[in-house]
N, C-alpha and C positions, 0 to 999 in steps of 0.2 A: 600579453594580449592588450591592445590599445583600447581606448574608450569606444571607438567606432565599432570594433569587432565585438565588443561586449554588449552592444545594444541589440535587442531583438529586432527581427526584420519587420514585424508588424506590431505597432504599438496601439493601433486603433482598437476600440472596444469591439470584440468579435461577435457580440450577441445583440439581439433586439429584445428589450425588456417586455415588449407587448406580444412577441411572437410565441405561439404555442404549437407544439407538434403533437397532434392528438393521436390516440390509439387508432391503429389501422395503418399508420405511416410505417415506412421502412427505416430502421436504424442501421447505419453502417458501423461496424466495429473494426478498428485498426488493431489487429492482434487476435489470435485465435486460441489463446490458452484457457486455463480454467476460470479466470476472472470473466472473460468474455462468455464462456459457457454458462456460468451462473447468472450473468446479466441477461443473456438471451432467454434462459428458462424463466426468469422472473418476468421479463417483458412479454413473452408469448402469452402468459396468463393474463396480461393486461390488454392483449390484442395487437401488439406490435409485430411487425415482420423484421427479420434480421438478415444481413449479408455481412460476411466477415472476410478480411484479407489476411492471409497467413501463408508462409512458405511451406508448411508441413501439411501434406495431404491428410485428409480426415482428422483435422485438428480438433481438440476438445470442443471449441465453439462451433466449428463447422459441422459437427455431428448433430447439433440441435438447431442450427440456423437454417433459414430457407435456402441459402446459397453460400458457398465458399469460393472465393477467388484465390487460387493457389499460385502465389508468386512472391518473390522477395519484397520486403517492405519498401525498398528504394526503387522499385519498378514503377516508372511514371505512368505507363500505359495502364497498369493494374490499378494504380491510384485513381486515374481518371474514370475507370470503369466503376470503382467503388463510389466515386462521387456521383456518377450518372444514375446509379441504382438506389441512392440513399436520399432520404428527406432530411436527415440529420446524421452527423458522424461523431462518434466518441472514440476513445482509445482505452486499451486495457493495460498499458504499460507506459512509462514516462520517457523511455529512450527512443523517442520517435524522431526519424530523420527530419531535419529542418526544412529541406527542399520539398519533401512529401507533404509536410504540414502546410507549407505555403501554397502548394498546388491544390490541396483539398479545400483550403479556405477560399481560394479564388473560384473554385468550381462547385462548391457545395456549402452547406451550413454547418459550421464547426463552432458551436457556442463556447466551448472551452478555450478556443483560440490557441495561440502559440506563446503568449507572454508568460503564463504560469509554467509551461514546459521549459522555456528558456531559463526561468529562475531555478526550478527544482532539478534541472539536469546538471547543475554546477553548484557544488557545496558552498563555495564562497558567496556566490550571489544569493543562495538560499539563506545563509546565516545573516547576511546583511538585510535581507527582506524581512526576516523574522524580527530582528532588532528594530527595524523601522516601524514594525507593527506594535512596538512597545512590549515585546515578550523576550524573556531572557534565554540566551544560549550559553553553553559552556565557553569559557575563554578560549580563543583560537588565534592562530596567526597564519597568514599566507606564507608559503615556503617556496623560494625560487633557487636555493643553492644549499649545498651541504653545510656551509658555514652558517647560513640563516637557521637551518634546522638545529645545529648544535647550540646556537645561542638561545633558541626558543625552548629547547629541552632543558637547558640549564635554568632558564627563567621559570618554567612551569614545574619542573621536577618530574621524577618518574614515579609511576608509569604515566605515559601519555600516548596518544594515538595519532599516527601519521596516516593520512588518507589521500587517495587521488581525488582531485576536485570533480572529476567526471567518472561515470561508470562505477562499478562495484556494487555487489548485491550479495546478501546472505554472508557477510563477512569478507568478501573478496575485495581486493584493492585497498587493503589497509594493513598496518603493522603496529602492534602494540610494543612500544619501546619501553623496556624495563630497566635498561642501564645505558649509560652514555656510550659504551663500547659498541652498541648496536647501531648507532647513528649512521656510519658509512654504508653498512649493508642495507639498512632501511631506505636510505635516500637512493642508493644505486638501484635497488629492486623496483621501487615504485616510480622512479623518474624515467625508467626505460620506455614506458608507454608514451612518454611525452605529456605535455600539458602541465597544469599547475598542481601543486600539492597544498594540503592544509593540515596543520598540526592542531589537535584539540587537547586541552588539558583534561586529564582523566577526572571524571566526576565519580566520587565514591557514593554510589547510589544504593538505596535500600531496595528499590523496586523500579522496574521499567513499566511504564504505562502508556497507553495510547488512547486518543479520542478521535473519532471520525465525525467530521462535520459536513453538512451538505448546504449548498447555497444555490439558489435559482436565479435566472436573469432578472426576475421581478424583485430580487433582493431579500427573499425569505431565507432565513438561516435556521437550521436545527442541528443539534449535536446528539450523538448516541452516548449512552453511559460509558464511562472510562473502563477499559480492560486492563488487567494486570497481566503482563506478558513474561513468560519464562522461556529463555533460549537455551538450546543445547547445541554446541559446536557452531554457534553463530546462526542457527536456523531456529525460527520460532517453533517451540514445542507445545506450549499451553497458553491459552488466554483464559483468564478467570474473571468472571463478571457476576456480581459487582466486585471491583477491585478492592483488595483488602487494605483500605486506607480510610482516613477520617472523611466525613461528609464534607467538611470545609475544603480539604485537599481536592476531592473529586469535583466539587463545584467549581473550584478555581481552574482545574484542568479543562473542564468544558468551556469555561469563559475564555481561556487562552486559545482554544481551538476556534471558537467563534470569532474572536478578534482577528486571528490570522486569516480565516476564510473571508472576512469582510475587507481587511486591508489589502489582500492579494487579489480581490475581485474574482474570487473563485466561482466557477460554474461547475456543478457536479459535486463529487466528493473530494475531500482532502483529509488524509490520515496524518495526524500529528503525533509523532513518537516523542516521549518525554522520559527524563530521569527524575525520580523522586528521592531526595536525600533523607537521611535519618532525622534531619532537622525540619522536615516538612517542606523544603524548597523544591520547586519544579524548574527544570531546565529543558528546553526543547532540543531534541537531538536531530531528528530528520523529518522531512515532509514527503508525502507520496500523493500526487494529484489523481487518485483513482480509487476504486474499491481495494480493500486491503485485507491481507491474511488475518489480521487481528480483529476484523469486523465480521468474520464468518459466523460468529456466535449469533448475530442478529437474525439469521435465517429462520430460526424457530423461537428464539428467546425474546424478540421484540415485536411490537405491533407492525412495524414496517422493516423489511430487511434492507441492508445497505445497498443491495443491487436494485431493488425497486426504487429506493430513495434516489440513487444515482440517475436512473431513468427519469424519474419525476423532475429532478433538478435540471437535467440537460434538456428535457422536452418542455420545461417551464410549466409543468402541472403544479398544483398546490402540493407542498411537501406533506408526507405522511407523518403520523405521530411516531416518535422515537422511543417511546416508553418501554422499559424492560418489563416483561411479563413473568419471567422465571429466572432464577439463578442458573448459571450455565458455566461449564468448562468446555472449551473447544480444544481438542487435541489433534495435532497434525498427523497425517498418515504418510510416511515416507516409503520409498520403494521397498526397504527391508521389512516394513510392517504389513504389507498388503496380504501376503499369504497367511501369516499367523492370525491376522485380524479376521479374514474371511472364515477361517476355521473356527474362530471363537464366536463370531456373530451368528453362525448357523446352529450353535449349541443352545438348547433351551435355557441353560443357566446364565447365558449372557444377558437375558432379560430380567433375571431374578437375582443376579449376583449381589447387588446392593439394593435393598428396597428403597423406593423413592427416587431412583435414577432412571431416566428414560434416554436411551441412546439413539441418536439419529445419524445414520451413515451417509456420507456424500463421497462418491468416487468421481474422478474427473475424466475418465475415458481415455487416458493415455495408453499408448500401445505397449510400452515397455517399462517395467518397474525396475528402475535403477536405484542403487543405494543413495540415500539423501535427496532423492528427487521427490518433490511434492506430488503425491498421487491422489490425495483426498483428505478428508477430515471427519471427525466425529464430534457432534454437539451432544454433550451430556447435560440434560435438563434436570435440575434438582433445587431443592430449597436449602441444601447444605453442601457447601463447596467440598468439605472433607469427604462426603459420600461419593462425589464424582471422582475425587483423587483415589479413593479406595477402589472404585470400579476399574480405573486404569491399572492399578497395581494388581488386582485379582485377574485381570485378563491375561497378564503375562506377555502382552504384545510389545510394550515399550520397556524392554529390559535394559 
């Protein structure tokens, strides 16, 4: 990829620092999944109207929006319709088609713009942007051939992680290389899709944490408390807040997220995923310029939810307080968990299983419960993290 191809199509600042989108306006949402659904539910309480574009009929966001445009994301006519109906447009996922983004920016108000998408859609650009913000990432190398991969693996040592520069989610598009003999297969498998590859040195971390920060066009920035994240089969299982780390580490994690939000000129939310080592060092792993699974705990546990905060930021309202009101454990509900969870939640003992734990169920309205598909989550409010973990264990749902 040459330098010209690597530049975003629109480098102009996409927002007006003085422009406010007041309640009563219509928010267009590109994408109709669960993040859009929870965004619309928060926004309707504030008085906003919603229209969403998604190819799936009766999409989760469409169920609660004023209108759904059912069409592929690359459909230019549908994008124009979204622009015509919306006073402001946001997106609920980062893999947005560049041509659609350009069309929306030309015909409507998209304060998040395309520059941050251009950065976060490509792991190498993302890592360089994080470094430019003065924040550390794990050592990495761009990989263009099997020979380069072999040399880099020898330099980093094993294990290390080979990833596609674009795409990939919930562990897809990556290969953990544990021995040199895997290099040919790893390179062959991940290079088939075309595009660049990146090799990351494996960080021997003690915990994975994330911080979600919000920034508005007027330049106001606030960060939510750090969450400690536990993954199972590369899918987020639990988020624990407050994260079980020192106050100094958690404060530094929030500072890093704020620094990135400011340096990247973010509008809306940005989720900053980090590794915490045994030595107390923090390395940024990935960014997501949208509401994030690890921020669902904010819905009941914070003064302002991540979804309300995202709307406040995009619409240039004053940001809400991000203070934590209660300890919380968020547990994801996948397809295989839905039926046993519903059976458990209707039983009286689900509310008394562990004194001091209050369970708040959120289901996303998806039509089919497939294994490992995110169908909902439960926020367990408590003053004692172990009590929430005991509730999960006693339910028998997440075996």
